[in-house]
Structure formats: C-alpha cells, structure tokens
DRENSE-747196 format. One record per residue (C-alpha): residue in one letter; x, y, z. Coordinates in steps of 0.5 Angstrom, whole numbers, padded with zeros to 4 digits, always signed. Layout:
N
aXYZ/...
//
This chain:
412
m+0057+0068+0051/e+0050+0067+0055/t+0046+0070+0050/t+0049+0066+0044/y+0047+0060+0048/n+0040+0062+0049/r+0039+0063+0042/t+0042+0057+0039/a+0039+0052+0044/p+0032+0052+0042/r+0034+0051+0035/k+0038+0045+0037/r+0032+0042+0041/k+0027+0043+0035/k+0032+0039+0031/s+0033+0034+0036/r+0025+0033+0036/q+0025+0033+0028/v+0030+0027+0028/q+0026+0024+0034/l+0019+0024+0030/g+0022+0023+0023/v+0016+0025+0020/d+0016+0025+0012/v+0012+0031+0011/p+0010+0030+0004/l+0008+0023+0005/l+0004+0025+0011/l+0000+0031+0007/a-0001+0026+0001/t-0004+0021+0006/i-0009+0026+0010/t-0011+0029+0003/l-0013+0022+0000/t-0016+0020+0007/i-0021+0027+0007/f-0022+0027+0000/g-0024+0019+0000/l-0029+0021+0006/v-0032+0026+0001/m-0033+0022-0005/v-0036+0016+0000/f-0041+0021+0002/s-0043+0023-0005/a-0042+0016-0008/s-0046+0012-0003/w-0052+0017+0000/d-0057+0014-0005/f-0054+0007-0005/s-0054+0007+0002/y-0061+0009+0003/l-0063+0003-0002/i-0059-0002+0002/n-0059+0000+0009/g-0065+0005+0009/s-0061+0011+0011/h-0057+0016+0007/t-0051+0017+0012/f-0051+0009+0014/m-0045+0008+0010/f-0041+0014+0010/g-0042+0014+0018/r-0039+0007+0018/q-0033+0009+0014/v-0032+0015+0018/l-0031+0010+0024/w-0026+0006+0020/a-0022+0012+0018/v-0021+0014+0026/f-0020+0007+0027/g-0015+0006+0021/i-0011+0013+0024/a-0010+0010+0031/a-0008+0004+0028/g-0003+0008+0023/i+0000+0012+0029/g+0001+0005+0033/a+0005+0003+0027/y+0009+0009+0027/l+0011+0009+0034/l+0013+0001+0034/d+0020+0000+0031/y+0019-0004+0025/h+0024-0009+0027/h+0019-0012+0032/w+0015-0015+0026/r+0020-0020+0025/r+0017-0023+0032/m+0010-0022+0030/a+0010-0024+0023/l+0009-0032+0024/p+0003-0031+0029/l+0000-0025+0024/m+0000-0030+0018/a-0003-0036+0023/i-0009-0031+0025/t-0010-0029+0017/v-0010-0036+0015/i-0015-0038+0020/s-0019-0032+0018/l-0019-0034+0011/i-0022-0041+0013/a-0027-0037+0017/v-0030-0034+0011/f-0032-0041+0008/l-0035-0043+0015/v-0039-0037+0016/n-0041-0037+0008/e-0043-0029+0008/v-0045-0028+0001/r-0045-0021-0002/y-0045-0019-0009/g-0044-0027-0011/a-0038-0028-0007/a-0036-0030+0000/r-0031-0026+0002/t-0033-0022+0008/l-0034-0023+0016/n-0039-0019+0021/e-0044-0017+0016/g-0039-0015+0010/s-0035-0010+0014/v-0029-0014+0015/m-0025-0017+0009/p-0020-0022+0011/s-0017-0022+0004/e-0015-0015+0005/a-0011-0016+0011/a-0008-0022+0008/k-0004-0018+0003/l-0001-0013+0008/v+0001-0019+0012/t+0004-0023+0006/i+0008-0017+0005/i+0010-0017+0012/y+0011-0024+0012/l+0015-0025+0006/s+0019-0019+0008/v+0021-0022+0014/w+0022-0029+0011/l+0027-0026+0005/y+0031-0022+0010/s+0032-0028+0014/k+0034-0032+0008/r+0038-0027+0004/n+0044-0031+0004/q+0041-0037+0001/i+0035-0035-0003/q+0039-0036-0010/k+0038-0044-0008/i+0031-0046-0011/g+0030-0050-0004/f+0031-0044+0000/g+0028-0039-0005/l+0023-0040-0010/f+0020-0047-0007/p+0018-0044+0000/l+0016-0037-0004/g+0011-0042-0008/v+0009-0045-0002/i+0007-0039+0002/l+0004-0036-0004/g+0000-0042-0006/i-0003-0043+0001/m-0005-0035+0001/g-0007-0035-0006/g-0011-0042-0006/l-0015-0039+0000/i-0017-0033-0003/l-0018-0036-0010/a-0023-0040-0007/q-0028-0034-0005/p-0027-0033-0011/d-0022-0026-0011/i-0018-0027-0017/s-0015-0020-0017/a-0013-0021-0010/v-0009-0027-0012/i-0006-0024-0018/t-0004-0018-0013/l-0001-0023-0008/v+0003-0026-0013/i+0006-0020-0017/l+0008-0017-0010/g+0012-0024-0008/g+0015-0023-0015/i+0017-0016-0014/l+0020-0017-0006/f+0024-0024-0009/f+0027-0019-0014/l+0029-0014-0009/a+0032-0019-0004/g+0037-0021-0009/g+0033-0027-0012/d+0036-0030-0018/l+0033-0028-0025/r+0032-0035-0027/q+0028-0037-0021/i+0024-0031-0023/f+0023-0033-0030/i+0020-0040-0028/l+0015-0036-0023/l+0013-0032-0028/m+0012-0038-0033/v+0008-0041-0027/v+0004-0035-0026/i+0002-0035-0033/l+0000-0042-0034/i-0004-0042-0027/g-0008-0035-0030/w-0009-0039-0036/v-0012-0045-0033/i-0016-0040-0028/v-0019-0037-0034/q-0021-0043-0037/v-0025-0046-0031/q-0027-0040-0028/p-0034-0037-0031/t-0033-0030-0028/a-0026-0030-0030/k-0027-0032-0037/q-0033-0027-0038/r-0029-0022-0036/v-0023-0023-0041/f-0028-0024-0046/d-0031-0017-0045/y-0024-0014-0044/y-0022-0017-0051/n-0029-0014-0054/g-0028-0008-0051/l-0021-0007-0054/k-0024-0008-0061/d-0030-0003-0060/p-0032+0000-0053/k-0039-0001-0055/s-0038-0008-0054/a-0035-0007-0047/s-0038-0010-0041/y-0044-0006-0038/h-0040-0004-0032/v-0034-0001-0037/q-0039+0003-0041/r-0043+0006-0035/s-0036+0008-0033/i-0034+0011-0039/e-0040+0015-0040/a-0039+0018-0033/f-0032+0020-0035/s-0035+0023-0041/r-0040+0027-0037/g-0035+0030-0033/g-0031+0033-0038/f-0025+0038-0036/i-0028+0040-0029/g-0033+0036-0027/v-0041+0037-0026/g-0039+0038-0018/i-0039+0034-0012/g-0045+0031-0011/n-0048+0032-0018/a-0046+0026-0021/n-0052+0023-0025/t-0049+0016-0027/k-0049+0014-0020/l-0056+0014-0019/t-0058+0011-0026/g-0055+0004-0026/l-0047+0005-0025/p-0046-0002-0021/v-0044-0001-0014/p-0041+0007-0014/p-0038+0007-0007/t-0034+0001-0008/d-0031-0001-0015/s-0034+0004-0019/v-0032+0010-0014/f-0027+0013-0019/a-0032+0014-0024/v-0036+0018-0019/v-0030+0022-0018/a-0029+0023-0026/e-0036+0025-0027/e-0036+0030-0021/v-0029+0033-0021/g-0027+0032-0028/l-0020+0031-0031/v-0017+0036-0027/g-0019+0033-0020/t-0017+0026-0023/t-0010+0028-0025/g-0010+0031-0018/l-0012+0025-0015/i-0007+0021-0019/g-0001+0026-0017/l-0003+0025-0010/y-0001+0017-0011/v+0005+0019-0015/i+0007+0023-0009/l+0006+0017-0004/a+0010+0012-0009/l+0016+0017-0009/r+0016+0018-0002/g+0015+0011-0001/l+0021+0009-0005/k+0025+0014-0002/i+0024+0011+0005/s+0026+0004+0002/r+0032+0006-0002/e+0034+0010+0005/a+0032+0004+0010/p+0038+0002+0014/d+0037-0005+0013/l+0034-0010+0008/l+0028-0011+0012/g+0026-0004+0012/g+0028-0003+0005/l+0023-0009+0003/l+0018-0007+0008/a+0017+0000+0005/a+0018-0003-0002/g+0013-0008-0002/l+0008-0003+0002/t+0009+0002-0003/f+0008-0002-0009/w+0002-0005-0006/i-0002+0001-0005/l+0001+0004-0012/l-0002-0003-0016/e-0008-0003-0013/a-0010+0004-0015/l-0007+0003-0022/v-0011-0003-0023/n-0018+0000-0020/m-0017+0006-0025/a-0015+0002-0031/m-0020-0003-0031/m-0025+0003-0030/v-0023+0006-0037/g-0023-0001-0040/l-0015-0002-0040/l-0015-0008-0036/p-0020-0014-0035/f-0025-0012-0029/a-0023-0014-0022/g-0025-0013-0015/n-0019-0008-0013/a-0021-0002-0009/l-0018+0005-0010/p-0014+0006-0004/f-0017+0011+0001/i-0023+0013-0004/s-0027+0006-0004/l-0032+0005+0001/g-0029-0001+0005/g-0027-0001+0013/s-0022-0007+0012/n-0018-0003+0006/l-0018+0003+0009/v-0015+0001+0016/v-0010-0004+0013/t-0008+0002+0008/l-0007+0007+0014/f-0004+0002+0018/s+0001+0001+0012/i+0003+0008+0012/g+0004+0008+0019/i+0009+0003+0018/l+0013+0007+0012/m+0013+0013+0017/s+0016+0008+0022/i+0022+0006+0017/s+0023+0013+0016/r+0023+0015+0023/i+0028+0009+0025/t+0032+0011+0019/k+0033+0019+0021/k+0034+0016+0028/t+0040+0012+0025/k+0043+0017+0021/s+0043+0022+0027/a+0046+0017+0031/n+0052+0016+0026/e+0053+0023+0025/r+0054+0024+0032/k+0059+0018+0032/q+0062+0021+0026/h+0063+0028+0029/a+0066+0025+0036/f+0071+0021+0032/d+0073+0027+0028/r+0073+0031+0034/i+0078+0026+0037/s+0082+0025+0031/r+0083+0033+0031/s+0085+0033+0038/n+0090+0027+0037/r+0093+0031+0031/r+0094+0037+0035/r+0097+0033+0041/d+0102+0030+0036/q+0104+0037+0032/s+0105+0040+0039/r+0109+0034+0041/a+0113+0034+0035/g+0114+0042+0036/r+0117+0041+0043/a+0121+0035+0040/s+0124+0040+0035/g+0125+0045+0040/l+0129+0040+0045/s+0133+0038+0039/q+0136+0045+0037/
//
C-alpha cells in the first residue's frame, strides 16, 4: 500500500498544480512565437528607418524590446488577477482613458499628420481605449444582461458609451480605431443577448455616420477613392498599396530572407508600423505569411474556446471581445496591405512597431489566461463536489441496502 501511495501522490500533486496554473498551452505558445517573431521583424523593418529618424539603427528596436518586457509583466499581472475584479475597476479605467484622450488634444503632438500620441510618440491612448472599452462594455452588459432588450437600457446607453469614446478618437483623427470600437460594441451587444432589431438600428446608424465621415473628412474620402480605383485596376491604387503589392511579388513563395527586403529601403511608407506585413511578405514569402496567419488562427480558436467555456457571462464577453479585437486588427492590417480594404491605421498585433499596441495586446492575452485559469479552477471545484456527492450517495445506498437486508432477515 505504501509503495502505491508514493507513486500516485506526485501525479496528483502535478495535476493539482496544472489546474491551479490553468495555462492554455496552445495560446501561450502562439503568443510567445508571435512576440519573438514580431521583435525580429521590427528590427529588420526599422534599422534603416530608425537611423533616418533617430540617428541610431537600433533605437526603435531597443524601445520595442523594453515595451515587450513591460507588456509581458503586465500580462502576467493580468493572468494572476481574477478577472471578476474588473467589475470594480472598469469605471475608473474608463475615466482615466477619457482623460488621456483629452490630453492628446492639449499636448497636440503631431506625427504623420495626426495628433494621436503622448510622450514623444511612445504612448497612443487610442490603443488603450480599445481595451478599456471592451472591459467596460463587458462589465456593463453583464450587469444589464436582464434589461438590454429594452432600448432605454440597451441600445441607447451603448450608443452613448461608443459615441463618447469614438468622438474623442475621431477628432485625432483615427477613423479605423472608431470603426473597430463600433464593430466590437455590436459584437458584444449581440453576444450578451441584445435584440436583433436594436443591432440592425445600430448598423444603420453606423453606416450613416460612416457615409457622413467619408463626405466631410478629406483623408477618409481620398482613401475610399483610392480603394475603389485599386479594385478596378491595381495600378491605380494608392502608392502605399502599390509598393506593398510589389513587396509581396518580390517575396514569392519562400521570401528573400530576413533582413534582405528591398522595398523597405526604397520608399515603402513607414515599414516598421503600418507596412510591416509587406516587409514580412517580402522576407519570408508565402510560406512565412501563411504561418503567421496560422498563429492568429490558433489564437482566435483558443480565445473563442475560452469564451465558450467561461463560468459566467462576464468571462465569456471579456474573452470574446478581446479575441475578436486582436483578430479584427490583424485582419484589417493584412487586408488593407493588399488592397482588399480601404487603407487604415490599424497595427498588426505583436508585429508592428508600437509600445502601446504591444503592451495592451499582451495584457489582453493575460486576461484570456486569467479567464482560462478561473474556468479550470471552477471545473475542478465542481468535480470535487460531484465526487463527494457521488460518494455520499453510494454510501447512503449501501446503508439502505444493508438495512433492507437486516429487516428482511428479521421478518423471516
């Protein structure tokens, strides 16, 4: 008996540690791979651009490494924190985000024709605003889950929340971030059980607002015009898309090799940020870009699995919102670089240069991991309760059978 106990006890302890950690291994491996690959591509895409802007070949890469370390630390913190605590922190976070967006106007730090950043371009509040809006909407929809069918408690407050955040971001201007927020708001509203008629009304309002923006915003109007011309004839697409398609063509099946891209040196606009996917395509080819897309697919599948298995609606909404956000950002960035969507300023998650985007993305992965951990912990507790209940039931049945046997013997 003692030998058997010694063999099985370590297994039980190991299983207990696995349940306590609750790490989604495929999601973790995909995140690590994307982060490392992103750092490699930032170095490759930025060494010349960094020298032209900052006078150092490694300045941008060094800052990205520091942001990656900070993002990993933030992600670990989010993983260790029970996601239910976001219910208390959602409102203060939203207030801080609104103040940060207002600060963008006061500082007026103009870069590439727009005022979107703080601290010499290293902090972009609109990136954090997407994450905070997802957290806030998830908490709000969870608290109003029994009332969102009513317009006064559902669609109208949702419109106010998205309107405040979207208006502050649109004024920068950052049209793509506004569109992303509205899409995510609609998805979360639907997943929370929102009425389809209200969602249809929201969709119509979004289309109307989008049409007005295109009419009055010169940048948006030009991008839609370039997109339309590019669909008819790729040679008539914007210069940015033309150079991107050139990079894809040069990359071919296996690419020209890491660091050997030519378009990043001959006029491809902002290769480390918006155009980094074109650099990836040229240097690692179709094989590498397919692998990159595969990593995003793994991330999406694991995130949706975590959402589906979450122990409550709050965890499900948080996981779904964060997963759809990362997936949407990646999809828009890759599609716009080949002319399938109008050009937008969406970063490619994990890959594009930018501290704010990398930190909030890694932080989001930490929240997903936290939901996974709590889910496994809850399942383990429920299983223990069920096993205890089964043992008690079997014990009661044996006693009942024993009593019945004794009673039968006495009657004879």
